[in-house]
mmCIF file of the N, C-alpha and C atoms, coordinates in Angstrom:
data_MODEL
# 
_entry.id   MODEL 
# 
loop_
_atom_site.group_PDB 
_atom_site.id 
_atom_site.type_symbol 
_atom_site.label_atom_id 
_atom_site.label_alt_id 
_atom_site.label_comp_id 
_atom_site.label_asym_id 
_atom_site.label_entity_id 
_atom_site.label_seq_id 
_atom_site.pdbx_PDB_ins_code 
_atom_site.Cartn_x 
_atom_site.Cartn_y 
_atom_site.Cartn_z 
_atom_site.occupancy 
_atom_site.B_iso_or_equiv 
_atom_site.pdbx_formal_charge 
_atom_site.auth_seq_id 
_atom_site.auth_comp_id 
_atom_site.auth_asym_id 
_atom_site.auth_atom_id 
_atom_site.pdbx_PDB_model_num 
ATOM 1   N N  . MET A 1 1  ? 117.918 84.634  92.245  1.00 0.00 ? 1  MET A N  1 
ATOM 2   C CA . MET A 1 1  ? 116.515 84.458  92.523  1.00 0.00 ? 1  MET A CA 1 
ATOM 3   C C  . MET A 1 1  ? 116.081 85.503  93.538  1.00 0.00 ? 1  MET A C  1 
ATOM 4   N N  . ALA A 1 2  ? 114.962 86.139  93.293  1.00 0.00 ? 2  ALA A N  1 
ATOM 5   C CA . ALA A 1 2  ? 114.442 87.169  94.189  1.00 0.00 ? 2  ALA A CA 1 
ATOM 6   C C  . ALA A 1 2  ? 113.213 86.647  94.933  1.00 0.00 ? 2  ALA A C  1 
ATOM 7   N N  . VAL A 1 3  ? 113.078 87.122  96.146  1.00 0.00 ? 3  VAL A N  1 
ATOM 8   C CA . VAL A 1 3  ? 111.906 86.802  96.952  1.00 0.00 ? 3  VAL A CA 1 
ATOM 9   C C  . VAL A 1 3  ? 111.202 88.117  97.273  1.00 0.00 ? 3  VAL A C  1 
ATOM 10  N N  . ALA A 1 4  ? 109.901 88.144  97.065  1.00 0.00 ? 4  ALA A N  1 
ATOM 11  C CA . ALA A 1 4  ? 109.134 89.360  97.294  1.00 0.00 ? 4  ALA A CA 1 
ATOM 12  C C  . ALA A 1 4  ? 108.100 89.133  98.387  1.00 0.00 ? 4  ALA A C  1 
ATOM 13  N N  . ARG A 1 5  ? 107.680 90.213  98.968  1.00 0.00 ? 5  ARG A N  1 
ATOM 14  C CA . ARG A 1 5  ? 106.631 90.179  99.976  1.00 0.00 ? 5  ARG A CA 1 
ATOM 15  C C  . ARG A 1 5  ? 105.535 91.138  99.544  1.00 0.00 ? 5  ARG A C  1 
ATOM 16  N N  . VAL A 1 6  ? 104.295 90.829  99.925  1.00 0.00 ? 6  VAL A N  1 
ATOM 17  C CA . VAL A 1 6  ? 103.154 91.684  99.617  1.00 0.00 ? 6  VAL A CA 1 
ATOM 18  C C  . VAL A 1 6  ? 102.550 92.131  100.937 1.00 0.00 ? 6  VAL A C  1 
ATOM 19  N N  . THR A 1 7  ? 102.311 93.424  101.063 1.00 0.00 ? 7  THR A N  1 
ATOM 20  C CA . THR A 1 7  ? 101.678 93.960  102.264 1.00 0.00 ? 7  THR A CA 1 
ATOM 21  C C  . THR A 1 7  ? 100.490 94.829  101.853 1.00 0.00 ? 7  THR A C  1 
ATOM 22  N N  . GLU A 1 8  ? 99.463  94.836  102.662 1.00 0.00 ? 8  GLU A N  1 
ATOM 23  C CA . GLU A 1 8  ? 98.256  95.609  102.345 1.00 0.00 ? 8  GLU A CA 1 
ATOM 24  C C  . GLU A 1 8  ? 98.264  96.909  103.138 1.00 0.00 ? 8  GLU A C  1 
ATOM 25  N N  . ILE A 1 9  ? 97.988  98.006  102.440 1.00 0.00 ? 9  ILE A N  1 
ATOM 26  C CA . ILE A 1 9  ? 97.866  99.303  103.092 1.00 0.00 ? 9  ILE A CA 1 
ATOM 27  C C  . ILE A 1 9  ? 96.567  99.964  102.647 1.00 0.00 ? 9  ILE A C  1 
ATOM 28  N N  . SER A 1 10 ? 96.112  100.913 103.435 1.00 0.00 ? 10 SER A N  1 
ATOM 29  C CA . SER A 1 10 ? 94.921  101.683 103.118 1.00 0.00 ? 10 SER A CA 1 
ATOM 30  C C  . SER A 1 10 ? 95.312  103.151 103.070 1.00 0.00 ? 10 SER A C  1 
ATOM 31  N N  . ALA A 1 11 ? 94.800  103.874 102.083 1.00 0.00 ? 11 ALA A N  1 
ATOM 32  C CA . ALA A 1 11 ? 95.098  105.298 101.950 1.00 0.00 ? 11 ALA A CA 1 
ATOM 33  C C  . ALA A 1 11 ? 93.820  106.046 101.587 1.00 0.00 ? 11 ALA A C  1 
ATOM 34  N N  . THR A 1 12 ? 93.732  107.290 102.059 1.00 0.00 ? 12 THR A N  1 
ATOM 35  C CA . THR A 1 12 ? 92.546  108.101 101.777 1.00 0.00 ? 12 THR A CA 1 
ATOM 36  C C  . THR A 1 12 ? 92.932  109.455 101.202 1.00 0.00 ? 12 THR A C  1 
ATOM 37  N N  . SER A 1 13 ? 91.959  110.069 100.542 1.00 0.00 ? 13 SER A N  1 
ATOM 38  C CA . SER A 1 13 ? 92.127  111.411 99.990  1.00 0.00 ? 13 SER A CA 1 
ATOM 39  C C  . SER A 1 13 ? 90.762  112.073 99.886  1.00 0.00 ? 13 SER A C  1 
ATOM 40  N N  . PRO A 1 14 ? 90.695  113.365 100.114 1.00 0.00 ? 14 PRO A N  1 
ATOM 41  C CA . PRO A 1 14 ? 89.438  114.071 99.891  1.00 0.00 ? 14 PRO A CA 1 
ATOM 42  C C  . PRO A 1 14 ? 89.217  114.418 98.420  1.00 0.00 ? 14 PRO A C  1 
ATOM 43  N N  . ASN A 1 15 ? 90.229  114.171 97.558  1.00 0.00 ? 15 ASN A N  1 
ATOM 44  C CA . ASN A 1 15 ? 90.193  114.626 96.168  1.00 0.00 ? 15 ASN A CA 1 
ATOM 45  C C  . ASN A 1 15 ? 89.766  113.569 95.152  1.00 0.00 ? 15 ASN A C  1 
ATOM 46  N N  . SER A 1 16 ? 90.416  112.371 95.183  1.00 0.00 ? 16 SER A N  1 
ATOM 47  C CA . SER A 1 16 ? 90.138  111.374 94.155  1.00 0.00 ? 16 SER A CA 1 
ATOM 48  C C  . SER A 1 16 ? 90.771  110.035 94.522  1.00 0.00 ? 16 SER A C  1 
ATOM 49  N N  . PHE A 1 17 ? 90.355  108.982 93.810  1.00 0.00 ? 17 PHE A N  1 
ATOM 50  C CA . PHE A 1 17 ? 91.001  107.686 93.972  1.00 0.00 ? 17 PHE A CA 1 
ATOM 51  C C  . PHE A 1 17 ? 92.462  107.764 93.555  1.00 0.00 ? 17 PHE A C  1 
ATOM 52  N N  . GLU A 1 18 ? 92.745  108.460 92.449  1.00 0.00 ? 18 GLU A N  1 
ATOM 53  C CA . GLU A 1 18 ? 94.109  108.575 91.959  1.00 0.00 ? 18 GLU A CA 1 
ATOM 54  C C  . GLU A 1 18 ? 95.013  109.225 93.001  1.00 0.00 ? 18 GLU A C  1 
ATOM 55  N N  . ASP A 1 19 ? 94.500  110.249 93.684  1.00 0.00 ? 19 ASP A N  1 
ATOM 56  C CA . ASP A 1 19 ? 95.277  110.921 94.714  1.00 0.00 ? 19 ASP A CA 1 
ATOM 57  C C  . ASP A 1 19 ? 95.500  109.996 95.911  1.00 0.00 ? 19 ASP A C  1 
ATOM 58  N N  . ALA A 1 20 ? 94.499  109.224 96.276  1.00 0.00 ? 20 ALA A N  1 
ATOM 59  C CA . ALA A 1 20 ? 94.649  108.267 97.371  1.00 0.00 ? 20 ALA A CA 1 
ATOM 60  C C  . ALA A 1 20 ? 95.711  107.228 97.029  1.00 0.00 ? 20 ALA A C  1 
ATOM 61  N N  . ILE A 1 21 ? 95.715  106.749 95.792  1.00 0.00 ? 21 ILE A N  1 
ATOM 62  C CA . ILE A 1 21 ? 96.731  105.785 95.351  1.00 0.00 ? 21 ILE A CA 1 
ATOM 63  C C  . ILE A 1 21 ? 98.118  106.417 95.428  1.00 0.00 ? 21 ILE A C  1 
ATOM 64  N N  . ALA A 1 22 ? 98.257  107.624 94.906  1.00 0.00 ? 22 ALA A N  1 
ATOM 65  C CA . ALA A 1 22 ? 99.554  108.306 94.910  1.00 0.00 ? 22 ALA A CA 1 
ATOM 66  C C  . ALA A 1 22 ? 100.051 108.535 96.336  1.00 0.00 ? 22 ALA A C  1 
ATOM 67  N N  . GLN A 1 23 ? 99.165  108.929 97.238  1.00 0.00 ? 23 GLN A N  1 
ATOM 68  C CA . GLN A 1 23 ? 99.562  109.148 98.620  1.00 0.00 ? 23 GLN A CA 1 
ATOM 69  C C  . GLN A 1 23 ? 99.970  107.838 99.285  1.00 0.00 ? 23 GLN A C  1 
ATOM 70  N N  . GLY A 1 24 ? 99.234  106.765 98.996  1.00 0.00 ? 24 GLY A N  1 
ATOM 71  C CA . GLY A 1 24 ? 99.579  105.464 99.553  1.00 0.00 ? 24 GLY A CA 1 
ATOM 72  C C  . GLY A 1 24 ? 100.939 104.977 99.092  1.00 0.00 ? 24 GLY A C  1 
ATOM 73  N N  . ILE A 1 25 ? 101.214 105.112 97.811  1.00 0.00 ? 25 ILE A N  1 
ATOM 74  C CA . ILE A 1 25 ? 102.510 104.683 97.269  1.00 0.00 ? 25 ILE A CA 1 
ATOM 75  C C  . ILE A 1 25 ? 103.632 105.556 97.818  1.00 0.00 ? 25 ILE A C  1 
ATOM 76  N N  . ALA A 1 26 ? 103.402 106.863 97.889  1.00 0.00 ? 26 ALA A N  1 
ATOM 77  C CA . ALA A 1 26 ? 104.422 107.770 98.427  1.00 0.00 ? 26 ALA A CA 1 
ATOM 78  C C  . ALA A 1 26 ? 104.768 107.394 99.864  1.00 0.00 ? 26 ALA A C  1 
ATOM 79  N N  . ARG A 1 27 ? 103.761 107.094 100.646 1.00 0.00 ? 27 ARG A N  1 
ATOM 80  C CA . ARG A 1 27 ? 104.018 106.730 102.042 1.00 0.00 ? 27 ARG A CA 1 
ATOM 81  C C  . ARG A 1 27 ? 104.687 105.363 102.151 1.00 0.00 ? 27 ARG A C  1 
ATOM 82  N N  . ALA A 1 28 ? 104.252 104.403 101.358 1.00 0.00 ? 28 ALA A N  1 
ATOM 83  C CA . ALA A 1 28 ? 104.843 103.064 101.408 1.00 0.00 ? 28 ALA A CA 1 
ATOM 84  C C  . ALA A 1 28 ? 106.324 103.096 101.054 1.00 0.00 ? 28 ALA A C  1 
ATOM 85  N N  . THR A 1 29 ? 106.694 103.890 100.064 1.00 0.00 ? 29 THR A N  1 
ATOM 86  C CA . THR A 1 29 ? 108.093 103.933 99.629  1.00 0.00 ? 29 THR A CA 1 
ATOM 87  C C  . THR A 1 29 ? 108.991 104.687 100.605 1.00 0.00 ? 29 THR A C  1 
ATOM 88  N N  . LYS A 1 30 ? 108.410 105.399 101.571 1.00 0.00 ? 30 LYS A N  1 
ATOM 89  C CA . LYS A 1 30 ? 109.225 106.010 102.623 1.00 0.00 ? 30 LYS A CA 1 
ATOM 90  C C  . LYS A 1 30 ? 109.734 104.951 103.589 1.00 0.00 ? 30 LYS A C  1 
ATOM 91  N N  . THR A 1 31 ? 108.965 103.890 103.770 1.00 0.00 ? 31 THR A N  1 
ATOM 92  C CA . THR A 1 31 ? 109.296 102.848 104.744 1.00 0.00 ? 31 THR A CA 1 
ATOM 93  C C  . THR A 1 31 ? 109.848 101.583 104.091 1.00 0.00 ? 31 THR A C  1 
ATOM 94  N N  . LEU A 1 32 ? 109.299 101.201 102.950 1.00 0.00 ? 32 LEU A N  1 
ATOM 95  C CA . LEU A 1 32 ? 109.676 99.950  102.288 1.00 0.00 ? 32 LEU A CA 1 
ATOM 96  C C  . LEU A 1 32 ? 110.702 100.207 101.186 1.00 0.00 ? 32 LEU A C  1 
ATOM 97  N N  . ARG A 1 33 ? 111.701 99.345  101.111 1.00 0.00 ? 33 ARG A N  1 
ATOM 98  C CA . ARG A 1 33 ? 112.677 99.411  100.017 1.00 0.00 ? 33 ARG A CA 1 
ATOM 99  C C  . ARG A 1 33 ? 112.256 98.461  98.906  1.00 0.00 ? 33 ARG A C  1 
ATOM 100 N N  . ASN A 1 34 ? 112.695 98.743  97.712  1.00 0.00 ? 34 ASN A N  1 
ATOM 101 C CA . ASN A 1 34 ? 112.519 97.851  96.560  1.00 0.00 ? 34 ASN A CA 1 
ATOM 102 C C  . ASN A 1 34 ? 111.055 97.598  96.195  1.00 0.00 ? 34 ASN A C  1 
ATOM 103 N N  . VAL A 1 35 ? 110.214 98.626  96.320  1.00 0.00 ? 35 VAL A N  1 
ATOM 104 C CA . VAL A 1 35 ? 108.811 98.487  95.906  1.00 0.00 ? 35 VAL A CA 1 
ATOM 105 C C  . VAL A 1 35 ? 108.777 98.341  94.391  1.00 0.00 ? 35 VAL A C  1 
ATOM 106 N N  . THR A 1 36 ? 108.091 97.305  93.918  1.00 0.00 ? 36 THR A N  1 
ATOM 107 C CA . THR A 1 36 ? 108.073 97.039  92.479  1.00 0.00 ? 36 THR A CA 1 
ATOM 108 C C  . THR A 1 36 ? 106.693 97.192  91.846  1.00 0.00 ? 36 THR A C  1 
ATOM 109 N N  . SER A 1 37 ? 105.627 97.070  92.658  1.00 0.00 ? 37 SER A N  1 
ATOM 110 C CA . SER A 1 37 ? 104.288 97.201  92.074  1.00 0.00 ? 37 SER A CA 1 
ATOM 111 C C  . SER A 1 37 ? 103.254 97.351  93.180  1.00 0.00 ? 37 SER A C  1 
ATOM 112 N N  . ALA A 1 38 ? 102.047 97.704  92.744  1.00 0.00 ? 38 ALA A N  1 
ATOM 113 C CA . ALA A 1 38 ? 100.920 97.787  93.676  1.00 0.00 ? 38 ALA A CA 1 
ATOM 114 C C  . ALA A 1 38 ? 99.660  97.427  92.916  1.00 0.00 ? 38 ALA A C  1 
ATOM 115 N N  . TRP A 1 39 ? 98.744  96.810  93.604  1.00 0.00 ? 39 TRP A N  1 
ATOM 116 C CA . TRP A 1 39 ? 97.475  96.403  93.031  1.00 0.00 ? 39 TRP A CA 1 
ATOM 117 C C  . TRP A 1 39 ? 96.370  97.016  93.865  1.00 0.00 ? 39 TRP A C  1 
ATOM 118 N N  . VAL A 1 40 ? 95.404  97.651  93.221  1.00 0.00 ? 40 VAL A N  1 
ATOM 119 C CA . VAL A 1 40 ? 94.262  98.224  93.929  1.00 0.00 ? 40 VAL A CA 1 
ATOM 120 C C  . VAL A 1 40 ? 93.283  97.095  94.217  1.00 0.00 ? 40 VAL A C  1 
ATOM 121 N N  . LYS A 1 41 ? 93.185  96.738  95.478  1.00 0.00 ? 41 LYS A N  1 
ATOM 122 C CA . LYS A 1 41 ? 92.326  95.635  95.888  1.00 0.00 ? 41 LYS A CA 1 
ATOM 123 C C  . LYS A 1 41 ? 90.873  96.094  96.038  1.00 0.00 ? 41 LYS A C  1 
ATOM 124 N N  . GLU A 1 42 ? 90.680  97.244  96.678  1.00 0.00 ? 42 GLU A N  1 
ATOM 125 C CA . GLU A 1 42 ? 89.326  97.757  96.919  1.00 0.00 ? 42 GLU A CA 1 
ATOM 126 C C  . GLU A 1 42 ? 89.319  99.277  96.836  1.00 0.00 ? 42 GLU A C  1 
ATOM 127 N N  . GLN A 1 43 ? 88.163  99.797  96.484  1.00 0.00 ? 43 GLN A N  1 
ATOM 128 C CA . GLN A 1 43 ? 87.922  101.238 96.497  1.00 0.00 ? 43 GLN A CA 1 
ATOM 129 C C  . GLN A 1 43 ? 86.588  101.488 97.187  1.00 0.00 ? 43 GLN A C  1 
ATOM 130 N N  . ARG A 1 44 ? 86.513  102.585 97.933  1.00 0.00 ? 44 ARG A N  1 
ATOM 131 C CA . ARG A 1 44 ? 85.247  102.960 98.536  1.00 0.00 ? 44 ARG A CA 1 
ATOM 132 C C  . ARG A 1 44 ? 85.219  104.459 98.750  1.00 0.00 ? 44 ARG A C  1 
ATOM 133 N N  . VAL A 1 45 ? 84.030  105.008 98.939  1.00 0.00 ? 45 VAL A N  1 
ATOM 134 C CA . VAL A 1 45 ? 83.884  106.432 99.200  1.00 0.00 ? 45 VAL A CA 1 
ATOM 135 C C  . VAL A 1 45 ? 83.024  106.639 100.436 1.00 0.00 ? 45 VAL A C  1 
ATOM 136 N N  . ASP A 1 46 ? 83.264  107.762 101.124 1.00 0.00 ? 46 ASP A N  1 
ATOM 137 C CA . ASP A 1 46 ? 82.385  108.226 102.194 1.00 0.00 ? 46 ASP A CA 1 
ATOM 138 C C  . ASP A 1 46 ? 81.508  109.320 101.603 1.00 0.00 ? 46 ASP A C  1 
ATOM 139 N N  . ILE A 1 47 ? 80.243  109.316 101.971 1.00 0.00 ? 47 ILE A N  1 
ATOM 140 C CA . ILE A 1 47 ? 79.291  110.278 101.424 1.00 0.00 ? 47 ILE A CA 1 
ATOM 141 C C  . ILE A 1 47 ? 78.568  110.980 102.573 1.00 0.00 ? 47 ILE A C  1 
ATOM 142 N N  . GLU A 1 48 ? 78.493  112.304 102.487 1.00 0.00 ? 48 GLU A N  1 
ATOM 143 C CA . GLU A 1 48 ? 77.717  113.108 103.427 1.00 0.00 ? 48 GLU A CA 1 
ATOM 144 C C  . GLU A 1 48 ? 76.934  114.140 102.626 1.00 0.00 ? 48 GLU A C  1 
ATOM 145 N N  . ASP A 1 49 ? 75.660  114.272 102.939 1.00 0.00 ? 49 ASP A N  1 
ATOM 146 C CA . ASP A 1 49 ? 74.792  115.243 102.253 1.00 0.00 ? 49 ASP A CA 1 
ATOM 147 C C  . ASP A 1 49 ? 74.866  115.087 100.732 1.00 0.00 ? 49 ASP A C  1 
ATOM 148 N N  . ASN A 1 50 ? 74.813  113.844 100.278 1.00 0.00 ? 50 ASN A N  1 
ATOM 149 C CA . ASN A 1 50 ? 74.822  113.517 98.843  1.00 0.00 ? 50 ASN A CA 1 
ATOM 150 C C  . ASN A 1 50 ? 76.106  113.918 98.126  1.00 0.00 ? 50 ASN A C  1 
ATOM 151 N N  . GLN A 1 51 ? 77.183  114.150 98.873  1.00 0.00 ? 51 GLN A N  1 
ATOM 152 C CA . GLN A 1 51 ? 78.469  114.524 98.277  1.00 0.00 ? 51 GLN A CA 1 
ATOM 153 C C  . GLN A 1 51 ? 79.544  113.559 98.765  1.00 0.00 ? 51 GLN A C  1 
ATOM 154 N N  . ILE A 1 52 ? 80.460  113.233 97.875  1.00 0.00 ? 52 ILE A N  1 
ATOM 155 C CA . ILE A 1 52 ? 81.601  112.400 98.260  1.00 0.00 ? 52 ILE A CA 1 
ATOM 156 C C  . ILE A 1 52 ? 82.541  113.249 99.103  1.00 0.00 ? 52 ILE A C  1 
ATOM 157 N N  . THR A 1 53 ? 82.870  112.755 100.297 1.00 0.00 ? 53 THR A N  1 
ATOM 158 C CA . THR A 1 53 ? 83.750  113.496 101.194 1.00 0.00 ? 53 THR A CA 1 
ATOM 159 C C  . THR A 1 53 ? 85.143  112.883 101.300 1.00 0.00 ? 53 THR A C  1 
ATOM 160 N N  . GLU A 1 54 ? 85.262  111.595 100.987 1.00 0.00 ? 54 GLU A N  1 
ATOM 161 C CA . GLU A 1 54 ? 86.562  110.949 101.074 1.00 0.00 ? 54 GLU A CA 1 
ATOM 162 C C  . GLU A 1 54 ? 86.610  109.719 100.175 1.00 0.00 ? 54 GLU A C  1 
ATOM 163 N N  . TYR A 1 55 ? 87.755  109.548 99.525  1.00 0.00 ? 55 TYR A N  1 
ATOM 164 C CA . TYR A 1 55 ? 88.028  108.380 98.692  1.00 0.00 ? 55 TYR A CA 1 
ATOM 165 C C  . TYR A 1 55 ? 89.025  107.500 99.438  1.00 0.00 ? 55 TYR A C  1 
ATOM 166 N N  . GLN A 1 56 ? 88.787  106.200 99.446  1.00 0.00 ? 56 GLN A N  1 
ATOM 167 C CA . GLN A 1 56 ? 89.699  105.275 100.111 1.00 0.00 ? 56 GLN A CA 1 
ATOM 168 C C  . GLN A 1 56 ? 90.059  104.137 99.167  1.00 0.00 ? 56 GLN A C  1 
ATOM 169 N N  . VAL A 1 57 ? 91.333  103.758 99.190  1.00 0.00 ? 57 VAL A N  1 
ATOM 170 C CA . VAL A 1 57 ? 91.795  102.598 98.439  1.00 0.00 ? 57 VAL A CA 1 
ATOM 171 C C  . VAL A 1 57 ? 92.551  101.668 99.377  1.00 0.00 ? 57 VAL A C  1 
ATOM 172 N N  . ASN A 1 58 ? 92.403  100.373 99.155  1.00 0.00 ? 58 ASN A N  1 
ATOM 173 C CA . ASN A 1 58 ? 93.234  99.368  99.804  1.00 0.00 ? 58 ASN A CA 1 
ATOM 174 C C  . ASN A 1 58 ? 94.168  98.845  98.731  1.00 0.00 ? 58 ASN A C  1 
ATOM 175 N N  . LEU A 1 59 ? 95.460  98.944  98.998  1.00 0.00 ? 59 LEU A N  1 
ATOM 176 C CA . LEU A 1 59 ? 96.487  98.573  98.036  1.00 0.00 ? 59 LEU A CA 1 
ATOM 177 C C  . LEU A 1 59 ? 97.267  97.360  98.525  1.00 0.00 ? 59 LEU A C  1 
ATOM 178 N N  . LEU A 1 60 ? 97.579  96.460  97.617  1.00 0.00 ? 60 LEU A N  1 
ATOM 179 C CA . LEU A 1 60 ? 98.519  95.385  97.887  1.00 0.00 ? 60 LEU A CA 1 
ATOM 180 C C  . LEU A 1 60 ? 99.857  95.801  97.261  1.00 0.00 ? 60 LEU A C  1 
ATOM 181 N N  . VAL A 1 61 ? 100.824 96.101  98.100  1.00 0.00 ? 61 VAL A N  1 
ATOM 182 C CA . VAL A 1 61 ? 102.113 96.624  97.655  1.00 0.00 ? 61 VAL A CA 1 
ATOM 183 C C  . VAL A 1 61 ? 103.146 95.497  97.681  1.00 0.00 ? 61 VAL A C  1 
ATOM 184 N N  . THR A 1 62 ? 103.836 95.307  96.559  1.00 0.00 ? 62 THR A N  1 
ATOM 185 C CA . THR A 1 62 ? 104.861 94.268  96.438  1.00 0.00 ? 62 THR A CA 1 
ATOM 186 C C  . THR A 1 62 ? 106.245 94.901  96.536  1.00 0.00 ? 62 THR A C  1 
ATOM 187 N N  . PHE A 1 63 ? 107.093 94.304  97.366  1.00 0.00 ? 63 PHE A N  1 
ATOM 188 C CA . PHE A 1 63 ? 108.470 94.766  97.446  1.00 0.00 ? 63 PHE A CA 1 
ATOM 189 C C  . PHE A 1 63 ? 109.399 93.559  97.552  1.00 0.00 ? 63 PHE A C  1 
ATOM 190 N N  . VAL A 1 64 ? 110.576 93.688  96.932  1.00 0.00 ? 64 VAL A N  1 
ATOM 191 C CA . VAL A 1 64 ? 111.565 92.608  96.894  1.00 0.00 ? 64 VAL A CA 1 
ATOM 192 C C  . VAL A 1 64 ? 112.406 92.680  98.156  1.00 0.00 ? 64 VAL A C  1 
ATOM 193 N N  . LEU A 1 65 ? 112.571 91.528  98.812  1.00 0.00 ? 65 LEU A N  1 
ATOM 194 C CA . LEU A 1 65 ? 113.366 91.463  100.031 1.00 0.00 ? 65 LEU A CA 1 
ATOM 195 C C  . LEU A 1 65 ? 114.850 91.544  99.713  1.00 0.00 ? 65 LEU A C  1 
ATOM 196 N N  . ASP A 1 66 ? 115.592 92.186  100.602 1.00 0.00 ? 66 ASP A N  1 
ATOM 197 C CA . ASP A 1 66 ? 117.045 92.269  100.443 1.00 0.00 ? 66 ASP A CA 1 
ATOM 198 C C  . ASP A 1 66 ? 117.665 90.886  100.573 1.00 0.00 ? 66 ASP A C  1 
ATOM 199 N N  . ASP A 1 67 ? 118.805 90.703  99.893  1.00 0.00 ? 67 ASP A N  1 
ATOM 200 C CA . ASP A 1 67 ? 119.537 89.426  99.982  1.00 0.00 ? 67 ASP A CA 1 
ATOM 201 C C  . ASP A 1 67 ? 120.160 89.254  101.350 1.00 0.00 ? 67 ASP A C  1 
# 
Protein backbone atom coordinates (compact mmCIF):
# COMPACT_ATOMS: atom_id res chain seq x y z
CA MET A 1 0.00 0.00 0.00
CA ALA A 2 1.34 3.43 -0.93
CA VAL A 3 0.71 6.73 0.78
CA ALA A 4 0.99 9.94 -1.20
CA ARG A 5 1.18 13.58 -0.29
CA VAL A 6 0.02 16.61 -2.29
CA THR A 7 1.81 19.94 -2.09
CA GLU A 8 0.97 23.21 -3.84
CA ILE A 9 3.62 25.19 -5.69
CA SER A 10 3.54 28.31 -7.83
CA ALA A 11 5.69 28.81 -10.93
CA THR A 12 6.06 31.67 -13.40
CA SER A 13 7.39 32.20 -16.91
CA PRO A 14 7.61 35.15 -19.26
CA ASN A 15 6.92 32.79 -22.21
CA SER A 16 3.81 30.64 -21.68
CA PHE A 17 1.68 28.59 -19.30
CA GLU A 18 3.31 25.43 -20.65
CA ASP A 19 6.76 26.80 -19.81
CA ALA A 20 5.62 27.77 -16.31
CA ILE A 21 4.30 24.22 -15.78
CA ALA A 22 7.55 22.68 -17.05
CA GLN A 23 9.65 24.93 -14.82
CA GLY A 24 7.47 24.13 -11.81
CA ILE A 25 7.73 20.38 -12.35
CA ALA A 26 11.48 20.59 -12.99
CA ARG A 27 11.99 22.45 -9.74
CA ALA A 28 9.67 20.20 -7.72
CA THR A 29 11.47 17.05 -8.86
CA LYS A 30 14.81 18.48 -7.68
CA THR A 31 13.51 18.45 -4.10
CA LEU A 32 10.72 15.85 -4.02
CA ARG A 33 11.19 12.13 -4.69
CA ASN A 34 8.61 9.88 -6.32
CA VAL A 35 6.59 12.63 -8.04
CA THR A 36 3.75 10.88 -9.85
CA SER A 37 1.46 13.66 -11.11
CA ALA A 38 0.53 17.31 -11.05
CA TRP A 39 -2.73 19.16 -11.44
CA VAL A 40 -3.00 22.75 -12.65
CA LYS A 41 -5.15 24.39 -10.00
CA GLU A 42 -5.02 27.99 -11.25
CA GLN A 43 -3.60 30.07 -14.07
CA ARG A 44 -3.15 33.82 -14.24
CA VAL A 45 -1.27 36.43 -16.24
CA ASP A 46 0.31 39.80 -15.48
CA ILE A 47 -0.41 42.50 -18.04
CA GLU A 48 1.45 45.76 -18.68
CA ASP A 49 0.73 48.14 -21.56
CA ASN A 50 -1.84 45.72 -23.01
CA GLN A 51 0.78 42.94 -23.23
CA ILE A 52 1.15 39.77 -21.20
CA THR A 53 4.38 40.04 -19.22
CA GLU A 54 4.22 36.92 -17.07
CA TYR A 55 2.33 33.63 -16.90
CA GLN A 56 1.73 32.01 -13.51
CA VAL A 57 0.42 28.57 -12.60
CA ASN A 58 -0.42 27.06 -9.23
CA LEU A 59 0.23 23.33 -9.31
CA LEU A 60 -0.85 20.57 -6.95
CA VAL A 61 2.05 18.09 -7.09
CA THR A 62 1.53 14.50 -5.89
CA PHE A 63 4.43 12.42 -4.64
CA VAL A 64 4.53 8.98 -2.99
CA LEU A 65 6.07 8.85 0.47
CA ASP A 66 8.98 6.50 1.11
CA ASP A 67 8.28 3.34 3.11
